Biotite code that builds the C-alpha atoms (Angstrom):
import biotite.structure as struc

atoms = struc.array([
    struc.Atom([50.581, 110.385, 94.610], chain_id="A", res_id=1, res_name="MET", atom_name="CA", element="C"),
    struc.Atom([52.240, 109.839, 90.927], chain_id="A", res_id=2, res_name="GLN", atom_name="CA", element="C"),
    struc.Atom([55.762, 110.963, 92.595], chain_id="A", res_id=3, res_name="GLU", atom_name="CA", element="C"),
    struc.Atom([55.681, 107.976, 94.925], chain_id="A", res_id=4, res_name="SER", atom_name="CA", element="C"),
    struc.Atom([54.425, 105.561, 92.639], chain_id="A", res_id=5, res_name="SER", atom_name="CA", element="C"),
    struc.Atom([57.447, 106.586, 90.211], chain_id="A", res_id=6, res_name="ALA", atom_name="CA", element="C"),
    struc.Atom([59.923, 106.334, 93.202], chain_id="A", res_id=7, res_name="GLN", atom_name="CA", element="C"),
    struc.Atom([58.449, 102.837, 94.103], chain_id="A", res_id=8, res_name="HIS", atom_name="CA", element="C"),
    struc.Atom([58.686, 101.687, 90.612], chain_id="A", res_id=9, res_name="LEU", atom_name="CA", element="C"),
    struc.Atom([62.469, 102.851, 90.711], chain_id="A", res_id=10, res_name="GLU", atom_name="CA", element="C"),
    struc.Atom([63.159, 100.764, 94.055], chain_id="A", res_id=11, res_name="THR", atom_name="CA", element="C"),
    struc.Atom([61.082, 97.963, 92.475], chain_id="A", res_id=12, res_name="GLU", atom_name="CA", element="C"),
    struc.Atom([63.441, 98.048, 89.255], chain_id="A", res_id=13, res_name="LYS", atom_name="CA", element="C"),
    struc.Atom([66.569, 97.912, 91.332], chain_id="A", res_id=14, res_name="LYS", atom_name="CA", element="C"),
    struc.Atom([65.145, 95.159, 93.488], chain_id="A", res_id=15, res_name="TYR", atom_name="CA", element="C"),
    struc.Atom([64.674, 93.454, 90.095], chain_id="A", res_id=16, res_name="ALA", atom_name="CA", element="C"),
    struc.Atom([68.161, 94.106, 89.059], chain_id="A", res_id=17, res_name="GLN", atom_name="CA", element="C"),
    struc.Atom([69.266, 92.333, 92.350], chain_id="A", res_id=18, res_name="ALA", atom_name="CA", element="C"),
    struc.Atom([67.308, 89.185, 91.919], chain_id="A", res_id=19, res_name="VAL", atom_name="CA", element="C"),
    struc.Atom([68.159, 88.970, 88.351], chain_id="A", res_id=20, res_name="THR", atom_name="CA", element="C"),
    struc.Atom([72.181, 89.016, 89.505], chain_id="A", res_id=21, res_name="LEU", atom_name="CA", element="C"),
    struc.Atom([71.461, 86.774, 92.514], chain_id="A", res_id=22, res_name="PHE", atom_name="CA", element="C"),
    struc.Atom([70.033, 83.749, 90.135], chain_id="A", res_id=23, res_name="GLN", atom_name="CA", element="C"),
    struc.Atom([73.031, 84.176, 87.522], chain_id="A", res_id=24, res_name="ILE", atom_name="CA", element="C"),
    struc.Atom([75.129, 83.924, 90.338], chain_id="A", res_id=25, res_name="ALA", atom_name="CA", element="C"),
    struc.Atom([73.676, 80.560, 91.923], chain_id="A", res_id=26, res_name="ILE", atom_name="CA", element="C"),
    struc.Atom([73.408, 79.016, 88.237], chain_id="A", res_id=27, res_name="ALA", atom_name="CA", element="C"),
    struc.Atom([77.482, 79.806, 87.782], chain_id="A", res_id=28, res_name="ILE", atom_name="CA", element="C"),
    struc.Atom([77.898, 78.640, 91.045], chain_id="A", res_id=29, res_name="ALA", atom_name="CA", element="C"),
    struc.Atom([76.193, 75.528, 90.378], chain_id="A", res_id=30, res_name="ALA", atom_name="CA", element="C"),
    struc.Atom([78.058, 74.985, 87.103], chain_id="A", res_id=31, res_name="ILE", atom_name="CA", element="C"),
    struc.Atom([81.359, 75.521, 89.063], chain_id="A", res_id=32, res_name="SER", atom_name="CA", element="C"),
    struc.Atom([80.541, 72.742, 91.237], chain_id="A", res_id=33, res_name="ILE", atom_name="CA", element="C"),
    struc.Atom([79.829, 70.282, 88.614], chain_id="A", res_id=34, res_name="LEU", atom_name="CA", element="C"),
    struc.Atom([82.897, 71.318, 86.504], chain_id="A", res_id=35, res_name="SER", atom_name="CA", element="C"),
    struc.Atom([85.212, 71.977, 89.506], chain_id="A", res_id=36, res_name="LYS", atom_name="CA", element="C"),
    struc.Atom([86.104, 75.079, 88.024], chain_id="A", res_id=37, res_name="ASN", atom_name="CA", element="C"),
    struc.Atom([87.321, 77.392, 90.703], chain_id="A", res_id=38, res_name="LYS", atom_name="CA", element="C"),
    struc.Atom([87.465, 80.277, 88.434], chain_id="A", res_id=39, res_name="SER", atom_name="CA", element="C"),
    struc.Atom([83.675, 80.049, 87.804], chain_id="A", res_id=40, res_name="LEU", atom_name="CA", element="C"),
    struc.Atom([82.880, 80.148, 91.306], chain_id="A", res_id=41, res_name="TRP", atom_name="CA", element="C"),
    struc.Atom([85.107, 83.271, 91.875], chain_id="A", res_id=42, res_name="ILE", atom_name="CA", element="C"),
    struc.Atom([82.774, 84.778, 88.496], chain_id="A", res_id=43, res_name="VAL", atom_name="CA", element="C"),
    struc.Atom([79.529, 83.887, 90.502], chain_id="A", res_id=44, res_name="SER", atom_name="CA", element="C"),
    struc.Atom([81.013, 85.636, 93.861], chain_id="A", res_id=45, res_name="LEU", atom_name="CA", element="C"),
    struc.Atom([81.412, 88.869, 91.994], chain_id="A", res_id=46, res_name="LEU", atom_name="CA", element="C"),
    struc.Atom([78.313, 88.450, 90.327], chain_id="A", res_id=47, res_name="ILE", atom_name="CA", element="C"),
    struc.Atom([76.466, 87.752, 93.818], chain_id="A", res_id=48, res_name="GLY", atom_name="CA", element="C"),
    struc.Atom([78.724, 90.889, 94.927], chain_id="A", res_id=49, res_name="THR", atom_name="CA", element="C"),
    struc.Atom([76.985, 93.087, 92.163], chain_id="A", res_id=50, res_name="CYS", atom_name="CA", element="C"),
    struc.Atom([73.466, 91.803, 93.461], chain_id="A", res_id=51, res_name="GLY", atom_name="CA", element="C"),
    struc.Atom([74.163, 92.448, 96.975], chain_id="A", res_id=52, res_name="PHE", atom_name="CA", element="C"),
    struc.Atom([75.159, 96.359, 96.003], chain_id="A", res_id=53, res_name="ILE", atom_name="CA", element="C"),
    struc.Atom([72.036, 96.438, 93.727], chain_id="A", res_id=54, res_name="PHE", atom_name="CA", element="C"),
    struc.Atom([70.133, 95.183, 96.690], chain_id="A", res_id=55, res_name="LEU", atom_name="CA", element="C"),
    struc.Atom([71.441, 98.067, 99.148], chain_id="A", res_id=56, res_name="LEU", atom_name="CA", element="C"),
    struc.Atom([71.002, 100.540, 96.574], chain_id="A", res_id=57, res_name="TYR", atom_name="CA", element="C"),
    struc.Atom([67.492, 99.878, 96.021], chain_id="A", res_id=58, res_name="GLY", atom_name="CA", element="C"),
    struc.Atom([66.730, 99.811, 99.925], chain_id="A", res_id=59, res_name="PHE", atom_name="CA", element="C"),
    struc.Atom([68.744, 102.995, 100.461], chain_id="A", res_id=60, res_name="LEU", atom_name="CA", element="C"),
    struc.Atom([66.984, 104.754, 97.666], chain_id="A", res_id=61, res_name="SER", atom_name="CA", element="C"),
    struc.Atom([63.737, 103.643, 99.026], chain_id="A", res_id=62, res_name="GLY", atom_name="CA", element="C"),
    struc.Atom([64.377, 104.833, 102.316], chain_id="A", res_id=63, res_name="HIS", atom_name="CA", element="C"),
    struc.Atom([66.080, 107.592, 102.266], chain_id="A", res_id=64, res_name="PHE", atom_name="CA", element="C"),
])
């Protein structure tokens, strides 16, 4: 039971990291739109991609 609980906690941490990265990416994307700065938009895409990787990592580690 404790092993399963620990595994779920680790998976939840990965999901939390993914959500945090998505929120940062959205905030930077909004700033880039307001400032019309394309380089910030690219940074937001990179951070969003990192968030997606964390999401996949959490999903795969929790199911396999």
